[in-house]
C-alpha positions in Angstrom: 0.0 0.0 0.0 1.5 3.3 -1.0 1.2 6.4 1.2 0.7 9.8 -0.4 3.4 12.4 -0.2 2.4 15.7 1.4 4.7 18.5 0.1 4.0 20.8 3.1 3.8 18.1 5.8 6.5 15.5 4.8 6.3 13.2 7.9 2.8 13.2 9.3 3.5 10.0 11.3 6.4 11.7 13.1 4.2 14.7 13.9 1.4 12.3 15.0 -1.4 13.6 12.9 -1.8 10.1 11.3 -2.4 7.1 13.5 -1.9 3.4 12.6 -4.8 1.3 13.9 -4.9 -2.3 14.8 -8.4 -2.6 13.4 -9.7 -1.1 10.2 -12.2 1.8 10.3 -14.3 3.2 7.4 -13.2 6.5 6.0 -16.3 8.8 6.0 -15.2 10.3 2.6 -14.5 7.4 0.3 -16.2 4.6 2.4 -13.1 2.4 2.2 -11.7 0.6 5.2 -8.4 2.0 6.4 -5.8 1.2 9.0 -4.4 4.7 8.9 -6.5 7.7 10.0 -6.0 11.4 10.3 -6.0 12.7 13.9 -5.3 16.4 13.2 -7.5 19.5 12.8 -10.2 19.6 10.1 -12.5 22.6 10.0 -15.9 21.8 8.7 -19.5 22.2 9.8 -19.7 18.4 10.3 -17.7 16.6 12.9 -15.5 14.3 10.6 -13.2 11.6 12.0 -11.1 8.9 10.6 -10.3 10.4 7.2 -7.9 8.3 5.2 -4.6 9.8 3.8 -5.8 9.4 0.2 -8.9 11.5 0.7 -6.8 14.2 2.2 -4.2 14.1 -0.5 -6.7 14.2 -3.4 -8.7 17.0 -1.9 -11.8 14.8 -1.8 -12.3 15.2 2.0 -12.1 19.0 1.8 -14.5 19.1 -1.1 -17.0 16.6 0.2 -17.3 18.2 3.7 -16.6 21.8 2.6 -13.7 21.9 5.0 -10.1 22.8 5.4 -7.1 21.4 7.2 -5.6 24.9 7.8 -7.3 28.2 8.2 -6.4 30.3 5.1 -6.2 33.4 7.3 -3.6 31.9 9.7 -0.7 31.7 7.2 2.2 33.8 6.1 1.2 35.7 3.0 2.4 34.5 -0.4 1.5 35.2 -4.0 0.4 31.7 -5.0 -3.3 30.8 -4.8 -2.6 27.2 -5.9 -0.2 26.8 -3.0 -2.8 28.1 -0.5 -5.4 25.6 -2.0 -2.9 22.7 -1.6 -2.1 23.7 2.0 -5.7 24.2 3.1 -7.4 21.4 1.2 -4.8 18.7 0.5 -2.3 18.9 3.4 -2.7 17.5 6.9 -2.7 20.2 9.5 -1.1 20.2 13.0 -2.4 20.7 16.5 -1.4 23.7 18.5 -2.6 25.4 21.7 -4.0 28.4 19.9 -4.9 28.8 16.3 -2.3 26.9 14.2 -0.3 29.2 12.0 1.6 28.0 8.9 4.9 29.7 8.0 6.1 30.6 4.5 9.5 31.6 2.9 10.7 32.2 -0.7 7.1 32.9 -1.7 5.9 29.3 -0.8 4.7 27.6 2.3 7.3 25.8 4.4 7.3 22.1 5.3 6.1 21.5 8.8 8.6 19.5 10.8 6.9 19.2 14.2 6.7 20.5 17.7 10.0 21.6 19.3 11.3 23.1 22.5 14.5 24.9 23.3 16.4 21.6 23.7 15.3 20.2 20.3 16.3 23.5 18.6 19.8 23.0 20.2 20.0 19.3 19.2 19.0 20.1 15.6 21.5 22.9 15.4 18.9 25.5 14.3 18.6 27.7 17.3 20.8 30.6 15.9 19.0 30.4 12.6 15.5 30.7 14.1 16.5 33.4 16.5 17.5 35.6 13.5 13.9 36.2 12.4 12.1 36.2 15.8 10.8 39.4 17.4 12.8 40.7 20.4 10.0 39.5 22.9 10.1 36.0 21.4 13.9 35.8 21.7 13.7 36.6 25.4 11.5 33.6 26.2 13.0 31.1 23.8 14.8 29.2 26.6 11.3 28.5 28.1 10.1 26.6 25.1 9.4 22.9 25.9 8.1 20.4 23.4 4.5 19.6 24.4 4.8 22.2 27.2 2.8 25.3 28.0 5.0 27.2 25.6 6.3 25.3 22.6 7.6 26.0 19.1 6.6 24.5 15.8 9.4 24.1 13.4 9.2 24.7 9.6 11.7 24.4 6.8 11.7 26.4 3.6 11.3 24.0 0.6 13.5 26.2 -1.6 16.4 27.6 0.5 16.3 25.3 3.5 15.9 28.1 6.1 14.2 27.0 9.4 11.4 29.1 10.8 9.7 28.9 14.1 6.1 29.5 15.2 5.7 29.9 18.9 2.5 28.9 20.7 1.4 29.3 24.3 -1.5 27.5 26.0 
């Protein structure tokens, strides 16, 4: 069984928005049984659970339920409507404390790498890089970031130049 590739969310198992199940469940979009289900945010009038990866990647889930995986107003601004459509309708989202926000760089959305704290930024060797573009007030509190803590970061990487960007979220 092949798994779709998500340009803006390259490892959705690592970020835990997809879950492998021991027993199959039926995808509410395509009606097929699946052992992998989406556990991230989906904004729609209906409460939709257990979407399969293929229905997300194809855009069928967003179309069928008139929903989105990312709020189109909670993103960095770019000049590429087709990229915004891919992000909001065909890319798994991520779970934050407040409204999730998707970073962009080089006029395209970045790849979401996952939740991080200060220690993870040090281990990955990207602390100095993300500090360069943070506001002064964000730099002051960066040592308090803790993965899955009350203050955490969400790490993104530019698909074009490789620059790392951080989105900080507080509960």
